[in-house]
N, CA, C and O atoms as a DFTB+ gen file, in Angstrom:
224 C
 N C O
     1  1     -13.673      34.373       3.963
     2  2     -14.303      35.717       3.829
     3  2     -14.583      35.868       5.995
     4  3     -14.592      35.004       6.872
     5  1     -14.682      36.731       6.017
     6  2     -15.254      37.527       7.300
     7  2     -16.152      37.492       8.143
     8  3     -17.133      37.961       7.566
     9  1     -16.389      37.263       9.014
    10  2     -17.984      36.877       9.412
    11  2     -19.032      38.094       9.225
    12  3     -20.226      37.849       9.058
    13  1     -18.546      39.390       9.260
    14  2     -19.265      40.331       8.331
    15  2     -19.771      40.245       6.928
    16  3     -20.874      40.523       6.456
    17  1     -18.659      39.781       6.379
    18  2     -18.925      39.596       4.842
    19  2     -19.673      38.318       4.429
    20  3     -20.045      38.071       3.281
    21  1     -19.826      37.636       5.373
    22  2     -20.648      36.167       5.313
    23  2     -21.957      36.489       5.686
    24  3     -22.861      36.001       5.007
    25  1     -22.240      37.213       6.631
    26  2     -23.434      37.645       6.626
    27  2     -24.433      38.704       5.520
    28  3     -25.641      38.646       5.294
    29  1     -23.537      39.506       5.055
    30  2     -24.026      40.239       4.249
    31  2     -24.155      39.085       2.808
    32  3     -25.188      39.235       2.155
    33  1     -23.372      38.204       2.412
    34  2     -23.493      37.622       1.453
    35  2     -24.574      36.846       1.633
    36  3     -25.228      36.655       0.608
    37  1     -25.051      36.225       2.836
    38  2     -26.144      35.317       3.084
    39  2     -27.555      36.094       2.951
    40  3     -28.627      35.503       2.820
    41  1     -27.390      37.699       3.011
    42  2     -28.694      38.389       3.521
    43  2     -29.454      38.021       2.061
    44  3     -28.965      38.441       1.013
    45  1     -30.445      37.363       2.064
    46  2     -31.424      37.222       1.201
    47  2     -32.219      38.567       0.775
    48  3     -32.727      39.369       1.559
    49  1     -32.216      38.640      -0.694
    50  2     -33.220      40.086      -1.205
    51  2     -34.445      39.951      -1.185
    52  3     -35.145      39.851      -2.193
    53  1     -34.992      39.926       0.429
    54  2     -36.403      39.964       0.239
    55  2     -36.921      41.276       0.703
    56  3     -36.152      42.054       1.266
    57  1     -38.136      41.572       0.514
    58  2     -38.996      43.076       0.737
    59  2     -38.639      42.973       2.372
    60  3     -37.772      43.773       2.724
    61  1     -39.074      42.276       3.214
    62  2     -38.737      42.481       4.605
    63  2     -37.511      42.915       5.232
    64  3     -37.537      43.742       6.143
    65  1     -36.005      42.200       4.626
    66  2     -34.941      42.663       5.014
    67  2     -34.661      43.949       4.539
    68  3     -33.818      44.569       5.187
    69  1     -35.133      44.475       3.617
    70  2     -34.945      45.871       2.516
    71  2     -35.652      46.769       3.606
    72  3     -35.262      47.849       4.051
    73  1     -36.863      46.007       3.946
    74  2     -37.586      47.434       4.682
    75  2     -36.908      47.448       6.297
    76  3     -36.879      48.533       6.879
    77  1     -36.309      46.071       7.070
    78  2     -35.710      46.355       7.995
    79  2     -34.482      47.363       7.653
    80  3     -34.486      48.522       8.069
    81  1     -33.585      46.908       6.978
    82  2     -32.484      47.977       6.601
    83  2     -32.729      49.400       6.259
    84  3     -32.128      50.390       6.675
    85  1     -33.843      49.314       5.323
    86  2     -34.088      50.898       5.269
    87  2     -34.327      51.613       6.136
    88  3     -33.754      52.694       6.269
    89  1     -35.491      51.050       7.156
    90  2     -35.778      51.608       8.513
    91  2     -34.578      51.785       9.515
    92  3     -34.793      52.518      10.481
    93  1     -33.685      51.363       9.430
    94  2     -32.375      51.630      10.103
    95  2     -31.794      52.281       9.736
    96  3     -31.367      53.034      10.611
    97  1     -31.321      52.568       8.434
    98  2     -30.750      53.880       8.071
    99  2     -31.625      55.134       8.040
   100  3     -31.121      56.255       8.105
   101  1     -32.821      54.950       7.948
   102  2     -33.320      56.334       8.025
   103  2     -33.159      56.672       9.564
   104  3     -32.340      57.554       9.824
   105  1     -33.937      55.995      10.773
   106  2     -33.481      56.231      12.286
   107  2     -32.034      56.507      12.466
   108  3     -31.776      57.340      13.335
   109  1     -31.034      55.979      11.823
   110  2     -29.711      56.453      11.955
   111  2     -29.226      57.654      11.529
   112  3     -28.345      58.296      12.102
   113  1     -29.872      58.004      10.390
   114  2     -29.536      59.331       9.792
   115  2     -30.305      60.460      10.409
   116  3     -29.879      61.615      10.446
   117  1     -31.427      60.080      10.879
   118  2     -32.084      61.268      11.500
   119  2     -31.689      61.326      13.029
   120  3     -31.638      62.466      13.492
   121  1     -31.479      60.567      13.656
   122  2     -31.309      60.275      15.481
   123  2     -29.630      60.229      15.160
   124  3     -29.230      59.869      16.267
   125  1     -28.706      60.338      14.523
   126  2     -27.269      60.578      14.732
   127  2     -26.668      61.028      13.680
   128  3     -25.571      61.223      14.203
   129  1     -26.523      61.362      12.546
   130  2     -25.908      61.810      11.661
   131  2     -26.401      63.114      11.674
   132  3     -25.504      63.957      11.649
   133  1     -27.721      63.622      11.710
   134  2     -28.474      64.932      11.548
   135  2     -27.757      65.701      13.157
   136  3     -26.978      66.646      13.280
   137  1     -28.334      64.935      14.072
   138  2     -28.192      65.718      15.454
   139  2     -26.909      65.941      15.977
   140  3     -26.686      66.938      16.663
   141  1     -25.946      65.014      15.691
   142  2     -24.264      65.492      15.959
   143  2     -23.492      66.196      15.264
   144  3     -23.523      66.031      14.045
   145  1     -22.636      67.120      15.807
   146  2     -21.566      67.504      15.120
   147  2     -20.425      66.369      15.583
   148  3     -20.425      66.081      16.779
   149  1     -19.536      65.764      14.786
   150  2     -18.531      64.980      14.885
   151  2     -17.300      65.789      15.221
   152  3     -17.137      66.607      14.316
   153  1     -16.445      65.889      16.071
   154  2     -15.099      66.761      15.847
   155  2     -14.323      65.569      15.338
   156  3     -13.942      65.595      14.167
   157  1     -14.066      64.587      16.056
   158  2     -12.835      63.321      15.422
   159  2     -14.168      62.100      14.963
   160  3     -15.362      61.997      15.248
   161  1     -13.276      61.376      14.188
   162  2     -13.563      59.928      13.678
   163  2     -13.969      59.086      14.973
   164  3     -15.048      58.499      15.053
   165  1     -12.852      59.082      16.136
   166  2     -13.355      58.544      17.352
   167  2     -14.723      58.295      18.108
   168  3     -15.390      57.332      18.487
   169  1     -14.798      60.040      18.129
   170  2     -16.108      60.546      18.462
   171  2     -17.314      59.743      18.115
   172  3     -17.979      58.970      18.804
   173  1     -17.466      60.239      16.482
   174  2     -18.407      59.240      15.695
   175  2     -18.553      58.013      15.942
   176  3     -19.702      57.599      16.099
   177  1     -17.420      57.091      16.044
   178  2     -17.546      55.617      16.367
   179  2     -18.174      55.374      17.612
   180  3     -19.045      54.508      17.701
   181  1     -17.741      56.194      18.780
   182  2     -18.352      55.990      20.044
   183  2     -19.829      56.411      20.246
   184  3     -20.502      56.006      21.193
   185  1     -20.271      57.229      19.316
   186  2     -21.437      58.040      19.462
   187  2     -22.295      56.351      18.563
   188  3     -23.405      56.013      18.972
   189  1     -21.813      55.763      17.761
   190  2     -22.681      55.048      16.801
   191  2     -22.568      53.666      17.898
   192  3     -23.683      53.212      18.158
   193  1     -21.743      53.145      18.380
   194  2     -21.402      52.275      19.457
   195  2     -22.727      52.425      20.076
   196  3     -23.769      51.857      19.747
   197  1     -22.535      53.278      21.027
   198  2     -23.766      53.515      21.878
   199  2     -25.621      53.423      21.277
   200  3     -26.609      52.962      21.848
   201  1     -25.474      54.034      20.018
   202  2     -26.610      54.052      19.623
   203  2     -27.151      52.446      19.258
   204  3     -28.298      52.055      19.474
   205  1     -26.035      51.609      18.646
   206  2     -26.459      50.225      18.200
   207  2     -26.452      49.642      19.713
   208  3     -27.418      48.981      20.095
   209  1     -25.753      49.804      20.257
   210  2     -25.733      49.019      21.897
   211  2     -27.375      49.527      22.443
   212  3     -28.050      48.595      22.881
   213  1     -27.920      50.661      22.444
   214  2     -29.384      51.078      22.791
   215  2     -30.570      50.209      22.431
   216  3     -31.531      49.797      23.081
   217  1     -29.911      49.974      20.334
   218  2     -31.098      48.918      20.066
   219  2     -31.147      47.611      20.548
   220  3     -32.235      47.047      20.669
   221  1     -30.229      47.130      20.800
   222  2     -30.054      45.646      21.373
   223  2     -29.991      45.376      22.942
   224  3     -29.856      44.228      23.366
């Protein structure tokens, strides 16, 4: 199993985890998906990378 799949497999279903995931999903939708009109998949991938890099 790859590292990402292992991380998902070990994510415990707690309300705090759900809260963080849902908050990230909401912010990602409102800040990225609604704001940008992507012309290519590479452009979408680059903007996603920049967004996630800014979070950490």
